[in-house]
C-alpha positions in Angstrom: -5.3 -12.2 16.0 -8.0 -11.1 18.5 -8.1 -9.7 22.0 -11.5 -9.6 23.6 -12.6 -6.7 25.7 -10.5 -6.8 28.9 -8.5 -4.1 30.7 -10.7 -1.5 28.9 -9.8 -2.3 25.3 -10.1 -4.9 22.5 -8.6 -5.3 19.1 -8.8 -7.6 16.1 -6.2 -7.8 13.3 -5.9 -10.1 10.3 -3.6 -10.5 7.4 -4.1 -12.5 4.2 -1.5 -13.5 1.7 -3.0 -14.9 -1.5 -2.6 -15.4 -5.2 -5.6 -15.5 -7.5 -5.0 -17.0 -11.0 -7.5 -17.6 -13.8 -7.6 -17.8 -17.6 -10.6 -15.5 -17.9 -11.4 -12.5 -15.7 -14.3 -11.4 -18.0 -17.1 -13.1 -16.0 -17.9 -9.8 -14.5 -17.5 -7.8 -17.6 -19.4 -9.3 -20.6 -18.7 -6.2 -22.8 -15.0 -6.6 -23.4 -13.0 -9.3 -25.2 -9.4 -9.5 -23.9 -8.1 -12.8 -25.2 -4.9 -12.8 -27.3 -6.1 -16.1 -28.8 -9.6 -17.4 -28.1 -8.5 -20.9 -29.1 -5.5 -21.0 -26.7 -6.7 -20.2 -23.2 -3.6 -21.7 -21.7 -1.7 -18.5 -22.7 -4.3 -16.5 -20.8 -3.5 -18.3 -17.4 -2.1 -15.6 -15.2 -3.0 -13.3 -12.3 -6.8 -12.7 -12.0 -8.1 -9.1 -12.2 -9.1 -9.6 -8.6 -5.6 -10.6 -7.3 -4.6 -8.6 -4.3 -1.5 -10.3 -2.9 -1.5 -8.7 0.6 -4.5 -7.6 2.7 -4.4 -6.3 6.2 -7.3 -5.2 8.5 -7.1 -3.9 12.0 -9.5 -2.3 14.5 -9.4 -1.4 18.2 -11.9 -0.1 20.7 -10.8 1.4 24.0 -12.5 2.9 27.1 -10.2 5.8 27.9 -9.9 7.8 31.1 -12.4 10.5 31.9 -15.2 8.6 30.2 -13.9 8.9 26.6 -14.4 6.0 24.1 -12.0 5.7 21.1 -11.7 3.4 18.1 -9.0 3.0 15.4 -9.5 1.2 12.1 -6.9 0.5 9.4 -7.2 -1.3 6.1 -4.6 -1.9 3.4 -4.2 -4.0 0.3 -1.6 -4.3 -2.4 -2.2 -3.3 -6.0 -4.2 -5.3 -8.6 -2.8 -6.6 -11.9 -3.3 -5.1 -15.3 -2.2 -6.0 -18.8 -1.5 -2.7 -20.5 -0.1 0.6 -19.3 -1.7 3.2 -21.6 0.4 5.9 -20.0 3.7 4.1 -20.8 6.3 5.6 -23.0 7.2 2.6 -25.1 10.8 2.8 -24.0 12.7 0.5 -21.7 13.1 -3.3 -21.4 10.4 -5.4 -23.0 7.4 -6.1 -20.7 8.5 -3.4 -18.3 6.0 -0.9 -16.9 7.0 1.9 -19.3 7.4 -0.4 -22.3 4.1 -2.4 -22.0 1.7 -0.1 -23.8 0.0 -3.3 -25.0 0.3 -7.0 -24.1 2.5 -7.6 -27.2 5.8 -5.7 -27.3 8.2 -5.4 -30.2 11.9 -5.3 -28.9 13.8 -2.1 -29.5 16.0 -3.6 -32.1 13.0 -5.1 -34.0 12.1 -8.7 -34.4 9.1 -10.7 -33.4 6.6 -9.3 -30.9 7.0 -10.7 -27.3 3.8 -11.8 -25.5 4.2 -10.3 -22.0 1.2 -12.3 -20.8 -2.1 -11.2 -19.4 -2.0 -9.0 -16.2 1.8 -8.9 -16.0 1.9 -5.4 -14.6 0.4 -3.8 -11.4 -2.0 -0.9 -11.3 -1.3 2.2 -9.1 -4.2 1.3 -6.8 -2.5 0.0 -3.6 -4.8 1.1 -0.8 -4.2 2.2 2.8 -6.5 4.1 5.1 -6.5 4.8 8.9 -9.6 6.1 10.6 -10.3 7.0 14.2 -13.1 8.2 16.3 -13.4 9.6 19.8 -16.7 9.9 21.7 -17.7 11.1 25.2 -21.1 10.1 26.6 -22.8 12.4 29.1 -25.5 10.8 31.2 -28.5 12.7 32.5 -30.5 10.7 35.1 -31.0 7.0 34.5 -32.4 7.2 30.9 -30.8 10.0 28.9 -27.4 10.0 27.3 -25.9 12.7 25.1 -22.8 11.6 23.1 -20.7 14.0 21.0 -18.3 12.2 18.6 -15.6 13.2 16.2 -14.4 10.8 13.5 -11.6 11.2 11.0 -11.5 9.1 7.8 -8.3 8.6 5.7 -6.3 10.3 8.5 -3.1 10.4 6.5 -4.8 11.6 3.3 -3.6 8.8 1.1 -4.5 9.2 -2.6 -5.8 5.6 -2.9 -6.4 5.5 -6.6 -9.6 3.8 -7.6 -9.3 1.5 -10.6 -6.7 3.5 -12.6 -5.6 2.8 -16.1 -9.0 1.7 -17.4 -11.7 3.3 -19.4 -15.1 3.7 -17.7 -17.8 1.5 -19.3 -21.5 2.5 -19.8 -22.5 -0.8 -18.1 -19.8 -2.4 -15.9 -20.4 -5.4 -13.7 -16.9 -5.9 -12.4 -17.5 -4.2 -9.1 -15.7 -0.9 -9.9 -18.2 1.9 -10.3 -15.7 4.7 -9.6 -12.5 5.9 -11.2 -9.9 8.4 -10.2 -8.6 9.3 -6.8 -10.3 7.8 -3.7 -11.9 9.7 -0.9 -9.7 12.5 0.7 -9.3 13.0 4.4 -12.7 13.7 5.9 -13.9 14.7 9.4 -17.3 14.2 10.9 -18.8 15.7 14.0 -22.0 14.2 15.4 -24.2 14.2 18.5 -26.3 11.2 19.5 -29.1 11.5 22.0 -30.5 8.4 23.7 -33.8 8.4 25.6 
């Protein structure tokens, strides 16, 4: 959805609902081998490591009264899948978040192991951030503009875990180079001089 600049503001918003399936998410990580059975890739067909069911993006720019300019940006996406919960307790229903310490779970009463399937859980890495900025240009003559600006990133200080429940690799080509908690709330003050 898009509104072009008119009446002193514009905005753009988009939402994507998707499902990403594959039988091998290793193409970006050649150093791990995660198949339950290399000779039966049909059992590997499940959510891809890249699956993010919901994605939402929004931004707006507005010319406010008294010469102020403002912008707001929001981004959100749902959590990605994972096979094992290394922090699980091993208790609870088979294939539940707490019980799935590994892909194969032995029922509480014993018996044959149950294959919960690849990527049947979700990480704790759902993401939401809201950023905004306010600027006020001051003009001097025809050529000079001095613009102080304040920007706030991750305004609501969401934790935004980055790739949790995984071990960092020495060489990792899957696009995640950081682990742990994402960036905290940050503020930035700047001054721009145009001549």
